[in-house]
C-alpha angles and dihedrals in degrees: 000000000000092000091051091050092048090048092053092048090050092051092050091049091050091053092050093049090048090052092050090050092051092048090050091052091048093051097043100079096049089048090052093050092046092049092051093049091043093063092081098224117189097218103052107122091202090068091066095046119102091229097034096108095045088047090055092048090048091049090053092049092046093048090053095042097053097058090042092055091044094053091042090054091048089054096242093123 
């Protein structure tokens, strides 16, 4: 009975750790894009564009959405 209980706890922990790993992978690309744009470079042509800021926001959303859809399709979420 003890072995069965420990096995069930181990399986639940593995599922939680897998979920945390997937969430970390989903949030990594938007964080990277935001950190690059947050450095306030002088010579970034996108900063002078009219649609530069919306493009950066769109890139962050897209880079989070693609891994989410991928993991959703694989059945990990």
